[in-house]
C-alpha positions as CSV (number, residue, x, y, z in Angstrom):
1,M,127.0,57.3,108.4
2,Q,128.0,57.0,104.6
3,T,131.0,57.8,102.0
4,M,129.1,58.7,98.8
5,T,130.6,61.5,95.9
6,I,127.3,63.5,94.9
7,N,127.0,66.8,93.2
8,I,123.8,68.3,93.9
9,N,124.1,71.1,91.2
10,E,125.8,70.2,87.9
11,K,125.2,73.6,86.7
12,F,127.6,75.1,89.1
13,K,130.6,75.4,87.0
14,L,133.4,77.9,87.2
15,D,136.4,77.2,85.2
16,H,140.2,77.6,86.1
17,V,139.3,76.9,90.0
18,D,141.8,75.0,91.7
19,T,139.8,72.7,94.9
20,A,140.8,70.2,96.6
21,F,139.6,68.1,99.5
22,S,141.9,68.4,102.8
23,L,141.8,68.1,106.5
24,R,144.6,70.6,106.8
25,P,142.6,73.6,108.0
26,F,140.6,71.8,110.5
27,I,143.7,69.9,111.9
28,N,145.4,73.2,112.0
29,F,142.2,74.2,113.6
30,L,142.4,71.7,116.3
31,R,145.9,72.5,117.0
32,K,145.3,76.3,118.0
33,T,142.1,75.2,120.4
34,L,144.7,72.6,122.1
35,K,145.5,74.1,125.7
36,N,147.2,70.8,127.0
37,D,145.3,70.9,130.4
38,S,143.1,68.2,132.0
39,S,139.6,69.1,130.5
40,L,137.5,66.7,128.7
41,K,137.3,69.0,125.9
42,D,141.3,69.0,125.7
43,K,141.4,65.5,126.2
44,L,139.1,64.9,123.5
45,T,141.1,67.4,121.0
46,A,144.1,65.7,121.8
47,F,142.3,62.2,120.9
48,L,141.4,63.6,117.5
49,L,144.8,65.2,116.5
50,E,146.7,61.8,117.7
51,K,144.1,59.6,115.4
52,M,144.4,62.0,112.5
53,E,148.3,62.1,112.6
54,Q,148.3,58.5,112.1
55,F,147.3,59.7,108.2
56,P,149.5,62.7,107.4
57,E,148.5,62.5,104.0
58,L,145.1,64.1,105.1
59,E,147.1,67.6,105.4
60,G,147.3,67.5,101.7
61,D,145.0,66.8,99.2
62,V,143.0,63.7,99.3
63,P,141.5,62.2,96.3
64,I,138.1,61.9,96.7
65,E,138.1,58.7,95.2
66,N,139.9,57.1,98.5
67,I,138.0,58.7,100.9
68,D,136.5,55.8,102.0
69,K,139.7,54.7,103.3
70,Y,139.3,57.3,106.3
71,R,135.6,56.5,107.1
72,D,136.7,56.2,110.9
73,I,138.4,59.7,110.9
74,L,135.5,61.4,109.4
75,E,133.3,59.7,111.9
76,L,135.5,61.3,114.4
77,I,134.9,64.7,112.7
78,F,131.0,64.2,112.7
79,V,131.1,63.1,116.7
80,S,132.9,66.0,117.4
81,M,130.8,68.7,116.1
82,S,127.7,67.1,116.9
83,N,125.8,66.5,120.2
84,V,126.4,63.0,121.4
85,T,122.9,62.4,121.2
86,E,122.2,63.6,118.0
87,D,120.4,60.4,115.7
88,E,122.4,60.4,112.4
89,T,119.5,59.1,110.7
90,R,117.5,62.6,111.6
91,L,120.8,65.3,111.5
92,P,121.2,66.4,107.6
93,W,125.1,66.9,107.8
94,A,127.7,66.2,105.3
95,L,131.8,67.0,104.5
96,G,131.9,68.6,101.2
97,M,134.7,70.3,98.5
98,P,135.7,73.9,99.1
99,L,133.2,76.0,97.1
100,R,131.9,73.1,95.3
101,P,128.7,71.5,96.1
102,Q,129.8,68.5,96.0
103,F,129.9,66.1,99.0
104,V,131.5,63.1,100.0
105,Y,130.8,62.1,103.2
106,G,127.5,62.6,105.2
107,T,124.6,61.0,107.7
108,S,121.9,59.0,106.7
109,A,119.3,61.8,106.9
110,F,121.6,63.9,104.5
111,Y,121.4,61.0,101.6
112,N,118.1,60.1,102.2
113,L,117.1,63.8,101.4
114,M,119.2,64.1,98.5
115,V,119.3,60.6,97.1
116,D,116.4,58.7,95.7
117,G,116.8,55.5,97.2
118,K,114.4,53.3,95.4
119,H,116.3,54.0,92.2
120,K,119.5,54.8,93.7
121,R,120.0,58.3,92.1
122,L,120.5,61.9,92.9
123,K,116.8,63.4,93.2
124,K,117.0,65.9,90.4
125,A,116.8,69.4,91.0
126,V,114.5,72.3,89.7
127,T,116.8,74.5,87.6
128,Q,116.5,78.2,89.4
129,G,117.3,80.3,86.5
130,D,118.8,80.2,83.4
131,D,122.8,79.0,83.0
132,K,123.8,82.6,83.3
133,M,122.0,83.4,86.3
134,M,123.6,80.1,87.8
135,R,127.1,81.5,86.7
136,T,126.8,85.0,88.2
137,R,125.7,83.4,91.4
138,N,128.7,81.2,91.5
139,L,130.6,84.1,91.1
140,R,128.9,85.9,93.5
141,I,129.7,83.0,96.1
142,A,133.3,82.5,95.2
143,Y,134.3,86.1,95.2
144,S,132.1,86.8,98.7
145,F,134.6,84.4,99.9
146,I,137.8,85.7,98.7
147,L,137.0,89.3,99.4
148,E,136.2,88.3,103.5
149,R,138.9,86.1,103.8
150,L,142.0,88.2,101.8
151,Y,140.9,91.8,101.9
152,N,138.6,91.7,105.1
153,F,135.5,92.8,102.8
154,S,132.1,91.8,104.0
155,P,130.3,88.9,102.2
156,F,127.2,89.9,100.0
157,H,125.6,86.8,100.6
158,K,125.4,84.1,103.1
159,N,126.7,80.8,103.4
160,E,123.7,78.9,102.2
161,I,122.3,77.3,98.8
162,I,118.7,76.4,98.1
163,H,118.1,73.1,96.6
164,T,114.9,72.4,95.2
165,F,113.7,68.9,93.8
166,V,110.6,67.3,93.0
167,D,109.7,64.5,95.7
168,E,109.3,61.7,94.0
169,D,107.4,59.9,96.4
170,T,104.7,62.9,96.1
171,G,105.1,64.7,93.0
172,L,105.8,68.3,94.8
173,L,108.3,70.4,95.3
174,R,110.7,70.6,98.5
175,H,113.0,73.1,99.2
176,L,116.0,72.4,101.5
177,K,118.3,74.9,102.7
178,I,122.4,73.8,102.8
179,N,123.9,76.1,105.5
180,I,128.1,75.8,104.9
181,D,130.3,76.3,107.4
182,T,133.5,77.2,105.8
183,R,135.9,77.9,108.6
184,F,137.7,75.2,107.2
185,I,138.1,76.4,104.0
186,E,141.8,77.9,103.3
187,V,142.1,80.5,100.4
188,T,145.8,81.3,98.9
189,P,146.7,83.7,96.2
190,V,148.7,82.3,93.4
191,G,151.3,84.9,93.0
192,E,150.6,88.6,93.9
193,L,147.5,89.6,95.3
194,P,146.2,93.3,94.0
195,S,145.2,96.0,96.5
196,F,141.7,96.4,97.4
197,A,141.7,100.0,95.7
198,A,142.9,98.6,92.2
199,I,140.2,95.8,92.2
200,S,137.2,97.8,93.4
201,N,137.9,100.9,90.7
202,H,136.9,98.5,88.1
203,G,133.3,98.7,89.3
204,H,131.1,98.8,92.0
205,L,130.9,95.3,93.8
206,D,127.4,95.8,94.8
207,E,125.7,96.0,91.1
208,E,124.5,93.4,89.4
209,H,127.5,92.3,87.1
210,G,130.1,93.4,89.4
211,F,131.2,90.1,90.2
212,E,131.4,89.6,86.2
213,K,133.7,92.7,86.0
214,L,136.0,91.5,89.1
215,E,136.3,88.4,87.4
216,K,138.2,90.5,84.9
217,V,141.1,92.0,87.2
218,L,141.1,89.1,89.6
219,P,140.4,86.1,87.9
220,L,139.6,82.8,90.0
221,S,142.9,81.0,88.6
222,M,145.0,83.6,90.9
223,F,143.9,81.4,93.7
224,R,143.7,78.1,95.4
225,F,141.0,76.5,98.0
226,R,141.6,74.1,100.3
227,G,139.7,72.5,103.3
228,M,136.6,70.8,103.3
229,S,132.7,72.6,104.1
230,V,130.6,71.5,106.6
231,V,126.7,71.4,105.6
232,T,123.8,71.1,107.5
233,I,120.4,71.4,106.2
234,T,117.2,72.5,107.2
235,D,113.5,71.8,105.4
236,E,112.6,75.3,104.4
237,T,109.5,74.1,102.1
238,A,106.8,75.4,104.3
239,K,108.6,79.0,104.2
240,Y,108.8,78.6,100.4
241,A,105.0,77.4,100.1
242,V,104.2,80.5,102.1
243,E,106.1,82.8,100.0
244,T,104.9,81.4,97.0
245,I,101.4,82.2,98.1
246,K,102.9,86.1,98.6
247,N,104.1,86.4,95.1
248,T,100.4,84.8,93.9
249,I,98.7,88.0,95.7
250,V,100.9,90.4,94.5
251,T,101.0,89.0,91.0
252,R,97.4,88.3,90.8
253,H,96.2,91.1,87.9
254,H,98.5,88.9,85.7
255,L,96.7,85.7,86.3
256,S,93.4,84.8,85.9
257,E,90.9,84.0,89.1
258,N,91.0,80.2,88.5
259,D,95.0,80.3,87.9
260,C,95.5,82.1,90.9
261,Y,93.7,79.9,93.2
262,C,95.2,76.7,91.3
263,D,98.7,77.9,92.0
264,V,97.5,78.7,95.8
265,T,96.0,75.0,95.8
266,K,99.7,73.9,94.6
267,S,101.5,75.5,97.4
268,L,99.7,74.1,100.2
269,K,99.9,70.5,99.0
270,T,103.5,71.6,98.5
271,L,103.3,72.7,102.4
272,V,101.6,69.4,103.6
273,Q,103.8,67.5,101.4
274,N,100.8,65.3,100.4
275,N,99.4,65.5,96.8
276,A,96.1,63.7,97.6
277,I,94.7,66.2,99.9
278,D,93.0,69.1,98.1
279,F,91.9,72.5,98.8
280,N,89.3,74.9,98.2
281,V,90.0,78.8,98.8
282,T,86.6,80.5,99.0
283,P,86.2,84.4,99.9
284,L,82.7,85.8,101.1
285,F,81.8,88.4,99.1
286,R,78.9,90.5,100.5
287,I,76.3,93.5,99.3
288,N,74.6,95.2,102.0
289,D,76.0,92.6,104.4
290,K,74.4,89.9,102.5
291,L,76.3,86.8,100.7
292,V,76.6,86.9,96.9
293,L,77.7,84.8,94.9
294,P,79.6,86.7,91.8
295,H,79.7,84.7,88.5
296,M,83.4,86.8,88.0
297,H,84.4,84.5,90.8
298,E,84.2,81.0,90.0
299,I,83.3,79.4,93.9
300,K,85.7,76.5,94.7
301,S,83.7,74.6,96.8
302,V,83.1,70.3,96.7
303,L,79.6,71.2,98.0
304,I,78.7,72.7,94.3
305,K,81.3,70.6,92.8
306,E,78.9,68.0,91.1
307,D,76.9,70.9,89.3
308,C,78.9,74.1,89.2
309,E,76.1,75.8,87.1
310,S,73.0,74.7,89.2
311,E,71.4,77.4,90.6
312,A,70.2,74.9,93.5
313,A,73.6,73.9,93.8
314,H,74.6,77.4,94.6
315,S,71.6,78.0,96.8
316,A,72.7,74.9,98.8
317,Y,76.1,76.6,99.2
318,R,74.7,80.0,99.8
319,S,72.7,78.3,102.6
320,F,75.7,76.3,103.8
321,A,77.7,79.6,104.2
322,E,75.1,82.0,105.7
323,E,74.6,79.2,108.1
324,Y,78.4,79.1,109.0
325,I,79.2,82.5,108.9
326,L,76.7,82.8,111.7
327,N,78.7,80.2,113.6
328,P,82.1,80.0,111.8
329,R,84.4,77.3,113.6
330,P,86.5,74.3,112.3
331,L,84.3,71.2,110.9
332,I,86.4,68.3,111.2
333,Y,85.4,64.8,109.5
334,K,88.3,62.6,109.5
335,T,85.9,60.0,108.3
336,I,82.7,60.6,107.1
337,S,80.2,58.1,108.3
338,S,76.7,57.3,106.4
339,K,74.8,58.7,109.5
340,E,76.9,62.3,109.5
341,A,76.3,62.0,105.4
342,K,72.6,61.8,106.4
343,L,72.7,64.2,109.5
344,Y,74.4,67.1,107.5
345,P,73.4,67.4,104.0
346,F,76.6,69.0,102.6
347,L,78.3,65.7,103.5
348,S,76.0,63.7,101.4
349,T,77.5,65.9,98.4
350,C,81.3,64.9,99.5
351,T,80.3,61.0,99.7
352,R,79.2,61.3,96.2
353,S,82.2,62.5,95.0
354,G,84.1,60.0,96.9
355,I,85.8,62.2,99.5
356,Q,86.7,60.2,102.8
357,S,87.6,62.9,104.9
358,F,86.6,66.6,105.1
359,M,87.0,69.7,107.0
360,V,86.3,73.3,106.8
361,L,88.1,76.1,108.5
362,P,87.2,80.0,108.5
363,L,89.6,82.8,107.4
364,F,89.2,86.1,109.1
365,T,90.2,89.3,108.4
366,N,90.0,92.1,111.5
367,N,88.2,89.2,113.6
368,K,85.2,89.2,111.1
369,I,85.2,85.9,108.4
370,S,86.2,86.9,105.1
371,G,86.6,83.3,103.7
372,I,86.1,79.7,103.8
373,L,89.3,76.7,103.7
374,E,88.3,73.4,102.8
375,I,90.2,70.5,103.0
376,Y,89.4,67.4,101.6
377,T,90.8,63.8,100.5
378,K,89.6,60.8,98.7
379,V,92.7,58.4,100.7
380,P,91.1,57.7,104.0
381,G,93.5,58.2,107.3
382,I,95.7,60.7,105.8
383,L,93.8,64.0,107.5
384,D,94.2,64.9,110.9
385,E,95.5,67.5,113.5
386,K,99.2,67.2,112.1
387,I,97.8,68.8,108.7
388,L,96.1,71.2,110.6
389,A,99.8,72.1,112.1
390,M,101.5,72.3,108.9
391,L,98.9,74.6,107.5
392,E,99.1,77.0,110.3
393,P,102.3,79.0,108.6
394,A,99.8,79.7,105.9
395,F,96.4,81.1,107.8
396,P,97.9,84.9,107.5
397,V,98.1,84.8,103.6
398,L,95.2,82.7,103.1
399,E,93.2,85.4,104.7
400,Q,95.5,88.5,102.7
401,L,94.4,86.7,99.9
402,V,90.8,86.2,100.1
403,Q,90.5,89.7,101.7
404,V,92.5,91.0,98.5
405,S,89.7,89.2,96.4
406,I,87.3,91.0,98.2
407,D,88.5,94.3,97.7
408,D,88.9,93.8,94.3
409,F,85.1,92.9,94.1
410,N,84.2,95.9,96.1
411,A,86.1,97.9,94.0
412,A,84.8,96.6,90.9
413,I,81.5,97.5,92.2
414,D,82.4,100.7,93.4
415,N,83.4,101.7,89.8
416,V,80.2,100.8,88.2
417,I,78.6,103.2,90.6
418,K,81.2,105.7,89.7
419,E,80.8,105.0,86.2
420,K,77.4,104.4,85.9
421,F,75.3,106.1,88.6
422,T,77.5,109.2,89.6
423,S,79.6,112.2,87.9
424,L,82.9,111.3,89.8
425,Q,85.0,110.2,86.9
426,P,88.8,109.3,87.0
427,A,89.6,112.3,84.8
428,V,88.3,114.8,87.4
429,Q,88.1,112.7,90.6
430,W,91.4,114.6,91.4
431,K,89.5,117.9,92.1
432,F,86.9,115.7,94.3
433,N,89.6,114.6,96.4
434,E,91.0,118.5,96.4
435,A,87.8,119.3,98.0
436,A,87.5,116.6,100.4
437,W,90.8,117.3,101.7
438,H,89.9,120.9,102.2
439,Y,86.6,120.0,103.9
440,V,88.5,117.8,106.2
441,Q,90.9,120.3,107.2
442,E,88.4,123.1,107.9
443,I,86.7,120.4,110.2
444,E,90.0,119.4,112.3
445,S,91.0,123.3,112.3
446,K,87.8,125.3,112.9
447,G,85.4,122.5,114.0
448,K,83.5,123.0,110.9
449,G,83.8,123.3,107.2
450,K,81.9,124.2,103.7
451,I,82.0,121.9,100.9
452,E,83.5,124.5,97.8
453,T,82.1,124.4,94.5
454,I,83.6,122.2,92.2
455,G,84.3,123.6,88.9
456,F,86.5,123.8,85.7
457,E,87.0,126.8,83.6
458,N,87.3,127.6,80.2
459,V,86.6,124.1,78.6
460,Y,85.8,123.2,75.3
461,P,82.3,121.4,75.4
462,L,81.0,118.9,72.8
463,Y,77.4,117.4,72.3
464,G,75.8,114.4,70.5
465,A,72.7,112.7,70.7
466,I,71.5,109.2,69.0
467,D,67.8,109.3,68.9
468,I,65.3,106.4,68.3
469,R,63.6,108.0,65.5
470,N,59.7,108.5,66.1
471,S,59.8,106.6,69.7
472,T,56.6,108.3,70.7
473,V,54.9,107.0,67.6
474,E,56.1,103.8,67.9
475,R,55.4,103.7,71.3
476,N,51.4,105.0,70.6
477,K,51.5,102.4,67.8
478,A,52.4,99.7,70.3
479,Q,50.1,101.1,73.1
480,F,47.0,101.0,70.4
481,A,47.8,97.7,69.2
482,D,47.9,96.6,72.3
483,L,44.8,98.0,73.9
484,Q,42.7,96.8,70.7
485,M,43.6,93.3,72.0
486,Q,42.9,93.8,75.5
487,F,39.3,94.9,74.3
488,A,39.0,92.2,72.3
489,I,39.8,89.8,75.0
490,L,37.8,91.7,77.5
491,M,34.8,91.5,75.4
492,E,35.4,87.8,74.8
493,T,35.5,87.3,78.5
494,L,32.7,89.5,79.2
495,Q,30.1,87.4,76.5
496,E,31.5,84.1,78.0
497,V,30.5,85.7,82.0
498,K,26.7,86.5,80.2
499,K,26.2,82.7,78.4
500,H,27.0,81.3,81.8
501,Y,25.7,84.0,84.1
502,N,22.5,86.5,83.3
503,L,23.5,89.8,84.9
504,A,22.1,92.9,83.6
505,L,25.4,94.3,85.1
506,T,27.3,92.1,82.5
507,D,25.4,93.9,79.6
508,E,26.1,97.4,81.0
509,M,30.2,96.1,81.0
510,I,29.8,94.8,77.3
511,Y,28.3,98.1,76.3
512,K,31.1,100.6,77.9
513,C,33.7,97.9,76.3
514,R,32.5,98.2,73.0
515,K,32.1,101.9,73.2
516,W,35.7,102.3,74.1
517,K,37.3,100.0,71.4
518,N,35.3,101.9,68.6
519,T,36.4,105.3,69.8
520,L,40.0,104.2,70.3
521,D,43.0,106.0,68.1
522,E,46.7,106.1,68.6
523,N,46.8,109.7,69.5
524,L,44.9,109.6,73.1
525,T,45.0,112.4,75.1
526,P,46.1,112.5,78.9
527,H,42.5,113.0,79.9
528,G,41.3,110.4,77.8
529,E,44.1,107.9,79.1
530,V,43.3,108.7,82.7
531,K,39.6,107.7,82.0
532,L,40.8,104.8,80.4
533,T,43.1,103.5,82.8
534,D,40.7,104.0,85.4
535,F,38.0,101.8,83.4
536,L,40.5,99.2,82.6
537,E,42.1,98.8,86.4
538,K,39.4,99.5,88.3
539,E,36.1,99.1,86.7
540,A,36.3,96.1,84.4
541,V,39.0,94.4,86.9
542,S,36.9,95.0,90.2
543,F,33.6,93.8,88.2
544,L,35.5,90.5,87.0
545,K,37.4,90.0,90.8
546,H,34.0,90.3,92.6
547,F,32.0,87.9,90.0
548,K,35.0,85.1,90.4
549,L,34.3,85.7,94.2
550,T,30.5,85.3,94.6
551,H,30.7,82.7,91.2
552,P,33.6,80.6,91.9
553,G,32.4,78.4,88.8
554,S,33.5,81.3,86.7
555,A,37.3,81.0,87.6
556,G,38.5,79.2,84.4
557,I,36.6,82.2,82.2
558,V,37.6,85.2,84.0
559,E,41.4,84.0,84.9
560,K,42.1,83.7,81.1
561,Y,41.9,87.6,80.9
562,F,43.8,88.0,84.4
563,E,46.8,85.7,82.4
564,A,46.2,88.3,79.6
565,I,46.8,91.2,81.3
566,E,49.7,90.4,83.2
567,E,52.6,93.1,82.2
568,T,55.6,90.3,82.1
569,K,54.2,87.6,80.1
570,G,50.5,88.7,79.2
571,V,49.7,88.7,75.4
572,V,48.2,92.2,75.8
573,W,51.9,93.7,76.5
574,T,53.1,91.7,73.6
575,N,54.0,95.2,71.4
576,R,54.7,97.2,73.9
577,R,57.2,94.5,75.8
578,Q,59.1,94.0,72.1
579,L,58.9,97.8,71.4
580,E,61.2,98.1,75.3
581,E,63.3,95.3,74.1
582,S,64.1,96.6,70.9
583,M,64.8,99.8,72.2
584,Q,66.9,98.6,74.9
585,M,68.8,96.6,72.4
586,V,69.5,99.6,70.6
587,N,70.6,101.7,73.4
588,T,72.5,98.9,74.9
589,A,74.8,98.6,71.7
590,V,75.1,102.5,71.7
591,N,76.1,102.6,74.9
592,N,78.4,100.0,75.0
593,Y,80.3,101.5,71.9
594,L,80.4,105.0,73.7
595,D,82.0,103.0,76.6
596,L,84.5,101.5,74.9
597,M,85.3,104.5,72.7
598,K,85.1,106.6,76.0
599,D,88.2,104.7,77.4
600,E,90.3,105.3,74.6
601,L,89.5,108.9,74.3
602,Q,91.2,109.4,77.8
603,L,94.5,107.9,76.3
604,S,95.3,110.7,74.6
605,Y,94.2,113.7,76.6
606,P,92.0,113.4,80.3
607,C,88.5,114.4,79.3
608,Y,85.1,114.4,81.2
609,F,82.7,112.4,79.2
610,E,78.8,111.9,80.5
611,R,76.0,109.8,79.1
612,F,72.4,110.5,79.6
613,R,69.9,108.3,79.2
614,T,66.4,109.6,76.9
615,D,64.7,107.7,74.4
616,G,67.9,107.5,72.9
617,V,71.2,108.5,74.0
618,E,72.4,111.6,74.8
619,Y,76.3,112.6,75.9
620,D,78.4,115.7,77.2
621,I,82.1,115.8,76.7
622,Y,84.3,118.8,78.1
623,I,88.0,119.0,77.5
624,G,90.4,121.5,78.5
625,Q,93.6,122.7,80.2
626,S,91.8,123.0,83.8
627,I,90.7,119.2,83.5
628,A,94.2,118.2,83.7
629,P,96.6,120.9,85.2
630,E,99.7,118.8,85.0
631,K,99.6,117.7,81.7
632,P,100.1,120.6,78.6
633,F,96.7,121.0,76.4
634,D,97.1,121.6,73.0
635,I,94.2,122.3,70.3
636,L,95.3,118.9,68.6
637,Y,93.5,117.2,71.3
638,L,90.4,118.9,70.6
639,K,90.6,118.5,66.8
640,N,91.0,114.6,67.7
641,L,88.3,114.6,69.5
642,R,85.6,116.7,67.0
643,L,87.1,113.9,64.3
644,W,86.4,111.2,66.7
645,Q,82.6,113.1,67.4
646,I,81.6,112.4,63.4
647,S,83.5,109.1,62.7
648,S,81.9,107.7,65.9
649,M,78.2,109.0,64.8
650,A,78.7,107.3,61.5
651,A,79.9,103.7,63.4
652,I,77.0,104.0,65.7
653,A,74.3,104.3,62.7
654,K,75.8,101.5,60.9
655,I,75.7,99.2,64.1
656,T,72.1,100.4,64.9
657,H,71.1,99.8,61.4
658,D,72.6,96.3,60.9
659,M,70.6,95.4,64.2
660,L,67.4,95.9,62.3
661,P,66.7,92.1,61.3
662,R,67.5,91.1,65.0
663,L,65.1,93.6,66.4
664,S,61.1,92.7,67.3
665,K,60.2,96.2,66.4
666,P,62.5,98.2,63.7
667,L,63.9,101.2,64.9
668,E,66.1,103.7,63.1
669,T,68.3,106.2,64.6
670,T,69.2,109.9,64.0
671,Q,72.8,111.3,65.2
672,L,72.9,114.9,65.9
673,I,76.2,116.8,67.0
674,F,76.0,121.0,68.4
675,I,79.1,122.6,66.9
676,H,80.3,125.2,69.9
677,S,83.3,126.1,69.4
678,S,84.0,128.8,72.5
679,T,85.0,127.8,75.8
680,I,82.4,127.5,78.9
681,D,82.6,127.0,82.7
682,I,81.0,124.2,84.1
683,S,80.4,123.4,87.8
684,F,79.1,120.5,89.7
685,R,76.0,120.6,90.5
686,N,75.3,118.3,94.1
687,D,71.4,118.3,93.7
688,E,71.2,116.6,90.5
689,R,75.0,114.7,90.8
690,R,75.9,116.2,87.6
691,F,78.1,119.1,85.9
692,D,76.1,121.6,84.6
693,A,77.0,125.3,82.3
694,E,78.1,128.2,84.6
695,G,76.7,131.9,84.2
696,G,74.4,133.5,81.3
697,Y,76.2,132.9,78.3
698,N,77.1,129.2,79.1
699,I,73.6,128.5,79.9
700,R,72.7,129.8,76.5
701,Y,74.6,126.5,75.3
702,Q,72.5,124.6,77.7
703,V,69.5,125.7,76.4
704,I,70.4,125.6,72.8
705,K,71.2,121.8,73.2
706,K,68.0,121.1,74.8
707,R,65.7,122.8,71.8
708,I,67.6,121.5,68.4
709,D,66.6,117.5,68.7
710,K,63.2,118.6,67.1
711,V,64.3,121.6,64.5
712,H,63.0,121.5,61.0
713,V,64.9,122.6,58.0
714,A,63.5,126.5,57.9
715,N,60.2,127.2,55.6
716,T,59.7,123.2,55.4
717,N,58.1,120.5,57.5
718,E,61.4,118.3,57.2
719,R,63.0,117.7,60.7
720,L,66.5,118.3,60.3
721,T,67.4,114.8,62.1
722,Q,67.2,111.7,59.7
723,P,68.0,108.4,59.6
724,G,71.3,107.1,57.8
725,K,72.3,110.9,58.4
726,I,74.5,112.8,60.7
727,A,73.3,116.7,61.5
728,L,75.9,119.5,62.8
729,V,74.3,122.4,64.2
730,Y,75.9,125.5,64.4
731,F,75.7,129.4,64.5
732,N,78.6,130.9,62.5
733,R,80.6,128.8,59.6
734,R,83.7,129.5,60.9
735,D,83.0,127.3,63.8
736,A,82.0,124.7,61.0
737,D,84.7,124.6,59.2
738,E,86.9,122.6,60.7
739,Y,83.7,119.7,61.1
740,I,83.8,120.4,57.2
741,T,87.5,119.7,56.7
742,H,86.8,116.3,58.7
743,I,83.8,115.4,56.7
744,Q,85.8,115.7,53.6
745,Y,88.6,113.2,55.3
746,L,85.6,110.8,56.4
747,Q,84.1,111.1,52.7
748,E,87.1,110.1,50.8
749,Q,87.7,107.0,53.4
750,G,84.2,105.7,52.5
751,I,82.8,106.4,55.7
752,L,80.5,109.6,54.6
753,L,78.5,109.9,51.3
754,N,79.2,112.7,49.3
755,D,75.8,114.5,49.8
756,L,77.0,117.1,52.4
757,E,74.2,119.8,52.5
758,Y,74.0,123.0,53.9
759,L,71.0,124.0,55.8
760,D,69.4,127.2,57.1
761,L,67.1,126.1,60.4
762,E,63.5,127.3,61.6
763,E,63.7,129.8,64.5
764,L,63.3,128.4,68.0
765,Q,62.3,130.3,71.1
766,G,64.8,132.5,72.1
767,V,67.4,131.4,69.3
768,S,67.4,132.3,65.5
769,G,70.0,132.2,62.9
770,L,70.9,128.6,63.4
771,K,72.4,126.7,60.7
772,A,73.1,123.0,60.0
773,L,75.0,120.6,58.2
774,R,73.7,117.4,57.1
775,V,75.7,114.6,55.6
776,G,74.9,110.8,54.6
777,I,76.4,107.8,56.3
778,N,78.0,104.8,54.2
779,L,75.7,102.0,56.2
780,E,77.9,99.6,53.7
781,H,81.3,100.6,54.7
782,D,83.4,97.8,56.3
783,Y,84.7,98.9,59.9
784,N,87.1,96.4,59.9
785,Q,88.8,96.9,57.2
786,A,91.7,99.4,57.7
787,S,91.2,102.6,55.4
């Protein structure tokens, strides 16, 4: 037992609080319990009173600097309040000042927790909140005590304080709960005590600042606090470590994946109170029940720590994890021997990293393994079953953590599927939800159900197309150039074969090859393409394969041709590969821009946005009240979309133009908009998994869209769509007026050129009277500068 005055919270400062240490409340308590009978308890009580009455000054204010004088009395108090079998070196117990975290006498266990024995100083507390928050907490403690004792009003808090500090031995946080027994504290008012009604009218006592209001009508200077607080301490570190992991799970979206799991590792270190033990928590992600290692989630494992970028390391980890999934069980290696390292390849990775002990534990969700917990250390002899016992409270939240990561991963996959492969977008998903609910209701009530048609009435359509100029011509050119090279290599191969093996059939193949090469042109008919493919892929290949089989010595000659015609690497596919790569680059850039813009458009008003892949990119946008019934629709939202439609076409043209130097095959794009001012009805086609126009008039809108992509200017052979320009097709001038206003605005901004054309278009099948606007794009405009 020790007499040492310590204040575990220097920020606990309440002005004008009259408090002093005294044994009077405790002595009065003993006197009330004294029954003057022959029981042992009564005799002990009488003995205590007799000892204390030898020091009458103890019933008054006891100066804490004189407390050592009463060490024997204080030890008697400890004995009377604790079990005689208690070891004071193991029980954290102390006596303190009323209403202050200041302690004057306690057990060795108490002072060992609070005082750094090596440096003989108080262990520094970690501040929980700012000064204002601390003062509010202190007021709550003081006034809850006053209200309970003088007004018989239940307290708002428990009589406990959490003391958090960094353990200097481990460098980790510890959380101690200080339980306060206030039975031996008296509070007496100085002067007349206001009524409860008078103080409660000045503010609700359960509000955040209720006690600050209470301080104005019931200042602490009106009260005297005398007695002693009796405290016991319980270690809440494990509880707080688990709570921290829970909070990390809740706030994970505000953290990076790496920061989230680093915080969890720190909490696990705190839980076991050992900074030399490390942890890795790894979710097991699956696609179609096959383990995958996504790059979006950095894999935390000692098995790939040495080279996290190595595919071989990832493959080794995948093999280990797949085998472990089949038989999940604790793997415990307290000391990794050289024999075990040779026997189990994954342990050799540990030894190379200097790891002395290694454990692997499975994490389960619904009885199915969902993650792996690795525990390891470079310090020998500290990893044992006790550590596993200490970790036990964390297992449920660790299992929750890995499942949350798996759910996020699956949700990301689902979002891609919805966005890239189906027409189910957030703007219209509510309608599908309703239809699904109605279907379920019918099944439950009638035993069978029918999926209702999902549609939207009176929506405004917007259509745009970004096409790669002359894609068919470019594809024919690339094919012709590659075929010319293929026939040249085939001729060279056959000539080489003839030098070494004189066969009449070889002469015939050379003749056919030369004939095909001379008759090739860029406009190969479908019938001619079939015959050409039949010659190259059947006749020529069969001849060379048979020749190689019957004349093994010719393998070196023949293999050069087969290498040349290999589609992914062969030289005779070079032009077609370059064209496809260039087209892919252009389309990817356009799609990326539209994806970015699509999300921005949803912020103003929900709309349905669908893209289609052609040789370029086409899109449909539908907007109207029926798509978002809960949000009032205004025509301003439509005008905003139409302005965006023109400006986005200009931006896309600029993006694809700037890409020209980086393309293997230079490709230009054309930009087309179809203006349709009337509303249409659309419905979801289950067979095509997309929305389409409904009704005869509405279908005409779709027909026109399909026929205007290659339309010519009336009485000319000039295509309407041209690189570096935006073409806008319409029927009535009033439909085009709004777009003309937007064009004029963009011309003033320097985005479009001052060359607006008004054009009549040729008649199409079943469509006449079409007109168009065409305007040039300022390809030198800097979109990064503010307008």
